[in-house]
Each structure stands twice: as C-alpha cells, then as structure tokens.
C-alpha positions in Angstrom: 399.7 9.3 150.5 398.0 12.4 151.7 396.5 13.1 148.3 395.0 9.7 147.9 393.6 9.6 151.4 392.1 13.1 150.9 390.5 11.9 147.7 388.6 9.2 149.6 387.9 10.9 153.0 388.7 14.6 152.6 385.0 15.5 152.4 384.8 15.0 156.2 386.8 13.3 158.9 383.8 11.2 160.1 383.4 9.6 163.5 385.8 11.5 165.8 385.8 11.4 169.6 387.1 14.7 170.9 387.1 17.0 173.8 385.9 20.6 174.2 388.1 22.1 176.9 389.5 24.8 174.7 386.1 26.2 174.0 384.5 25.3 177.3 387.0 27.2 179.4 386.4 30.5 177.4 382.7 30.2 177.2 382.3 29.2 180.9 384.4 32.2 182.0 382.1 34.4 180.0 378.9 33.0 181.5 377.8 31.5 178.2 377.4 27.9 179.4 374.3 26.6 181.2 375.4 26.5 184.8 373.3 23.5 185.7 375.4 21.3 183.4 378.7 23.3 182.9 380.8 21.1 185.2 379.4 17.9 183.7 380.6 18.8 180.2 384.2 18.4 181.4 383.4 14.7 181.7 383.4 14.2 178.0 386.8 12.7 178.2 386.6 10.0 175.6 389.5 10.8 173.3 392.5 13.0 174.0 392.4 15.8 171.4 390.1 18.7 171.6 388.2 19.7 168.5 390.6 22.6 168.0 393.6 20.3 168.3 392.4 17.6 165.9 391.5 20.4 163.4 395.0 21.8 163.5 396.5 18.3 163.3 394.5 17.4 160.2 395.3 20.7 158.6 399.0 19.9 159.0 398.5 16.6 157.3 396.4 17.8 154.4 397.3 21.4 154.0 393.7 22.6 154.4 390.8 22.6 156.8 388.9 19.4 156.9 385.3 19.2 158.0 384.8 16.8 160.9 381.9 15.3 162.8 381.8 15.6 166.6 380.5 12.2 167.7 381.2 12.0 171.4 379.4 9.2 173.4 376.6 10.8 175.5 377.0 8.5 178.5 380.4 9.8 179.6 378.9 12.7 181.6 377.3 10.2 184.0 380.5 9.5 186.1 384.0 11.0 186.1 385.4 7.5 185.3 382.4 6.2 183.3 384.4 4.2 180.8 386.1 2.2 183.5 383.0 1.3 185.5 382.0 -2.4 185.5 378.7 -3.2 183.7 377.1 -3.8 187.1 377.7 -0.2 188.1 376.3 1.2 184.8 373.0 -0.6 185.6 372.5 2.2 188.2 371.9 4.7 185.4 370.0 2.4 183.0 367.7 0.4 185.1 363.9 0.8 184.4 363.6 3.3 187.4 366.4 5.5 186.2 366.6 5.3 182.5 364.2 8.1 181.6 365.9 10.6 183.9 369.3 9.3 182.5 368.4 9.9 178.9 366.9 13.3 179.7 370.2 14.3 181.4 372.3 13.0 178.5 370.2 14.9 176.1 370.4 18.1 178.0 374.2 17.8 178.2 374.6 16.9 174.6 372.6 19.9 173.4 374.6 22.2 175.6 377.8 20.7 174.1 376.3 21.3 170.7 375.8 25.0 171.6 379.4 25.3 172.9 380.7 24.0 169.6 378.4 26.2 167.5 379.3 29.3 169.4 383.0 28.8 168.6 383.6 30.6 165.4 386.9 28.8 164.8 384.9 25.5 164.8 382.6 26.4 161.9 383.9 23.4 160.0 382.6 21.0 162.8 379.3 19.2 162.3 377.8 18.7 165.8 376.6 15.2 166.6 376.8 12.1 168.7 377.4 8.4 168.7 374.3 7.1 170.3 373.8 3.7 171.8 371.1 1.3 171.0 369.5 0.4 174.4 366.7 -2.0 173.6 365.5 -4.6 171.1 362.9 -2.0 170.0 365.7 0.4 169.1 365.6 2.8 171.9 368.5 5.3 171.8 370.5 7.1 174.4 369.2 10.5 173.4 365.7 11.8 173.1 364.3 12.3 169.6 364.1 16.1 170.3 367.8 16.2 171.0 368.7 14.0 168.0 366.7 16.2 165.7 368.9 19.3 166.6 372.2 17.6 165.9 373.9 17.9 162.4 375.0 14.2 162.3 373.9 11.1 164.3 375.5 7.7 164.2 374.1 4.8 166.2 376.0 1.8 167.5 375.7 -1.4 169.5 377.9 -1.5 172.6 377.6 -4.7 174.7 378.2 -3.0 178.0 375.3 -0.6 177.7 373.1 -3.2 176.1 373.6 -5.3 179.2 373.3 -2.3 181.6 369.7 -1.9 180.4 368.9 -5.5 181.4 369.3 -7.2 178.0 371.0 -10.6 177.4 373.3 -11.2 174.5 371.3 -10.9 171.3 370.7 -13.7 168.9 371.2 -13.1 165.2 367.5 -12.4 164.6 367.4 -10.1 167.7 370.5 -8.2 166.5 369.2 -7.5 163.0 365.7 -6.7 164.2 367.2 -4.3 166.7 369.1 -2.5 164.0 365.9 -2.3 161.9 364.1 -0.6 164.7 366.9 1.8 165.5 367.2 2.8 161.8 363.6 3.7 161.5 364.3 6.7 163.6 364.5 9.6 161.0 367.3 11.3 163.0 369.8 8.5 162.6 372.2 9.1 159.7 374.6 6.2 160.0 374.9 2.7 161.4 378.5 2.4 162.8 380.7 -0.7 163.2 377.6 -3.0 163.2 379.6 -6.3 163.5 382.2 -5.3 166.1 380.5 -5.6 169.4 377.9 -8.3 168.8 378.6 -11.7 170.3 381.3 -13.6 168.2 379.2 -16.6 167.7 376.4 -14.5 166.3 378.8 -12.7 163.9 380.2 -16.1 162.8 376.7 -17.4 162.0 375.8 -14.4 159.8 375.8 -14.4 156.1 375.6 -11.2 153.9 372.2 -12.3 152.8 370.9 -12.1 156.4 371.3 -8.4 156.1 369.2 -7.9 152.9 366.1 -6.6 154.7 368.1 -4.2 156.8 370.0 -2.9 153.7 366.8 -2.4 151.8 365.5 -0.2 154.7 368.8 1.7 154.7 368.7 2.2 151.0 365.1 3.5 151.2 365.9 5.9 154.0 369.5 6.7 152.7 371.0 5.8 156.0 374.7 5.2 155.6 376.7 2.0 156.4 380.1 2.7 158.1 383.4 1.3 157.1 385.1 1.6 160.4 388.8 2.1 160.1 389.5 1.7 163.8 388.0 -1.8 164.3 387.7 -3.2 160.8 390.5 -4.6 158.7 389.2 -4.8 155.1 392.6 -5.9 153.9 392.2 -9.2 155.8 390.7 -11.6 153.3 390.6 -15.4 153.8 387.2 -15.7 152.3 385.4 -15.2 155.6 385.7 -11.5 156.2 382.1 -10.6 156.9 382.8 -6.9 156.8 384.1 -7.1 153.2 381.1 -9.1 152.1 378.6 -6.8 153.9 380.2 -3.7 152.3 379.6 -5.1 148.8 376.1 -6.2 149.7 375.2 -2.7 151.1 376.6 -1.1 147.9 374.6 -3.5 145.8 371.5 -2.4 147.7 372.2 1.3 147.1 373.1 2.0 150.7 375.3 5.1 151.1 378.9 4.2 152.3 380.8 6.4 154.7 384.4 5.8 155.9 384.5 6.4 159.7 387.8 6.8 161.5 386.4 6.2 165.1 389.4 8.3 166.2 389.9 8.4 170.0 393.6 8.5 170.8 396.8 8.9 168.7 398.3 5.7 170.1 395.4 3.6 168.7 396.9 4.6 165.3 400.5 3.9 166.1 401.2 7.6 167.0 403.5 8.3 170.0 403.7 10.2 172.2 400.0 10.1 173.0 399.2 12.6 175.8 396.1 12.3 177.9 394.9 15.7 176.7 396.0 17.6 173.7 394.7 21.2 173.5 394.9 23.4 170.4 398.1 25.2 171.6 399.9 21.8 171.7 398.6 20.4 168.5 401.3 21.8 166.2 404.1 20.5 168.4 402.6 17.1 168.7 402.1 16.8 164.9 405.8 17.6 164.3 406.9 15.1 166.9 404.8 12.5 165.1 406.2 13.5 161.7 409.7 13.2 162.9 409.4 9.8 164.6 407.4 8.2 161.7 404.1 8.1 163.5 402.3 10.0 160.7 403.6 7.5 158.1 402.2 4.7 160.3 398.8 6.4 160.5 398.6 7.1 156.8 399.7 3.6 155.9 397.0 2.1 158.0 394.3 4.2 156.2 395.8 3.5 152.8 395.7 -0.3 153.6 392.0 -0.1 153.9 391.7 2.2 150.9 393.6 -0.3 148.8 391.2 -3.1 150.0 388.3 -0.9 148.9 389.9 -0.6 145.4 390.4 -4.3 145.3 386.6 -4.7 146.0 385.9 -2.5 143.0 385.0 0.7 144.8 386.0 4.3 143.7 386.1 7.4 145.8 382.8 8.5 144.3 381.2 5.5 146.1 382.2 7.1 149.4 380.0 9.8 151.0 382.9 11.6 152.6 385.2 11.7 149.6 386.7 15.0 148.7 383.9 16.2 146.5 381.5 17.6 149.1 379.0 14.7 148.9 378.8 14.3 152.6 377.2 17.7 153.4 374.9 17.4 150.5 373.7 14.1 151.7 373.1 15.5 155.1 371.1 18.4 153.7 368.9 15.9 151.8 368.3 14.1 155.1 367.2 17.5 156.5 369.9 17.5 159.1 371.4 20.9 158.3 
C-alpha cells in the first residue's frame, strides 16, 4: 500500500494543518521570535501534530522524508478558541471597520510563522504557506498580497463562516463561480482547495461541470491547481451524480494541474486512535507504533487507496498528479515563481 500511495502523493504531503510548538519554544527562548506576536503564534492550534511530529510520522510510513506544505488557517490567532466561536462573534474581526487591521495582523503573524519554520534546519523539507479564506465576491483574501508573495505555497478556500462574518449572504451559483474567478486572478494563489464542500448544498446540486468551463480555462492559463481533497471528497462514491468526479475530469480536460490534498488536521479524522490534543516530535514515534499495532495505519492507508483507485477508474495516472513521487510539485511551484 505504501508504495502505491507514495507513487501518487510522495512528491509532497499537500494541505496539512500543523502546529509549531517544537520550534517556537526553542526560538522564543533564544529571542529569535518577534516579541510583538510571539504569544499569538501559540494560537495556531488547528490540527494536533507539530510539523516535526507529522514529518516523523510520515517518515515511519514511507521510510523516507516527505516534503510537506504548511497550510495553517491565518485566522486562528484572533482568539484562543477561534474555531469554536459562533459566526456572530467572528464578525467582530471582519466587519468593515475592523477588517483591514485584522488582515494586517494575520499577515504579520503568518510571516513570523514562516520565519520560525524557515529558521528550523530540521524542517528544510517544509514548504511555508497558508490556506487563505476568500472574504468577498471580489476575491479579497485573508492575507495581504505582500504576505502571500513571500510564502512558498498558497491555497485558497471558501468557508461559509468567514464568508458570513464579512457580511455576505449565501452565494448563488453565479456569485460562487465569479468569486473563484476573482480570487484566482491573484498571482500568489497556487491552488483552489475543496471548491464544492462549503458552498450551499442547493448551489452545489444545481451545478454542472460545464458551469466551471470559464474558471477552468482561467486556471489552465495561470496554471493554478485544482485540489482533490481526500478529507472531504469521496471520489469512490459514484451514482452518476458525483460532481467532484465530473469536475476533476473537466479540469483535466482543460489542462488544469491536479493536486491531491490531504487536508490533514487530526489523526482521528482518518480513523487513527488514540488522537492526542497535541503531538510533539518527541511523541511521534510512539504514536505511530500505537497506530501500527491497533490497525489505525491500515485504515488511514486504505482510505487514501480508495480514492486512488477511483482516480485510476477515471483514467488518471500518477503523472497526472502534481504531487506524485517524481518531483513535479516543486518544479511547478518554481515555474510559478513561488520558490
């Protein structure tokens, strides 16, 4: 199983939400971290494994170091329990009077996180980045262009809670696709992640693959990637109405690069137990062996393989995937002037 999965995704473990406590503790004690935001960086708590821990975990699975993208959500530094705040509370940070200052703060913190990662020699395989939110129908993003331009890898996503926090109502089909068009004209955006997951269900049900032709033409011209999201998309489900399967083929036919994204947050999301709240690098080896012994690793790999088999049924080969094991991913980023 490991060999086949590596063949498809071993070029980079893309779309991973991780923590930085391992590196932050050391660098903060040495005075290397910007004091004005040092404590805020501890609020990047989406996910449970530090970058060092997930690196060790993946190395145990594949027997080698796997490049990975650090794609944390910028907004988590706004409040210690940000993810659990109701939408009405998030408006505080994103209303018209506050939004510019909010985006400036998010950008300052994300750039300092980037510097923490880049200073850590043991994380030389990590591509610094972010999963930015689309905040308006005109494609405004949750980081400044200046910040985005300094990151190695940027994926953008629609999340309904932040969309509503900025005062927007549920988008129609036309608004949704037009918003994606605006966001992807930003030259710093490399990938559109899980584009069908968080839009209103009635909008998704009304869409046809052909509705996306204009967007896919833009993505092809700019070589912006379309993500196959393994956390929230089940390509193996096929009753003739799986929009994600149809969109994947349409994107491929338009010459849009395809990336497999894990959207990895917590081990339990992938059937892996125990799933501690925080896994630092000194605990990663032990956790891997627990998961190996209780069958969690088999469940994780089987879930990934299920989607890979679906890709094969659709006629795709590993060479159709940017982050296959052949080094295409980094070369693609270099061509986009991200590295």
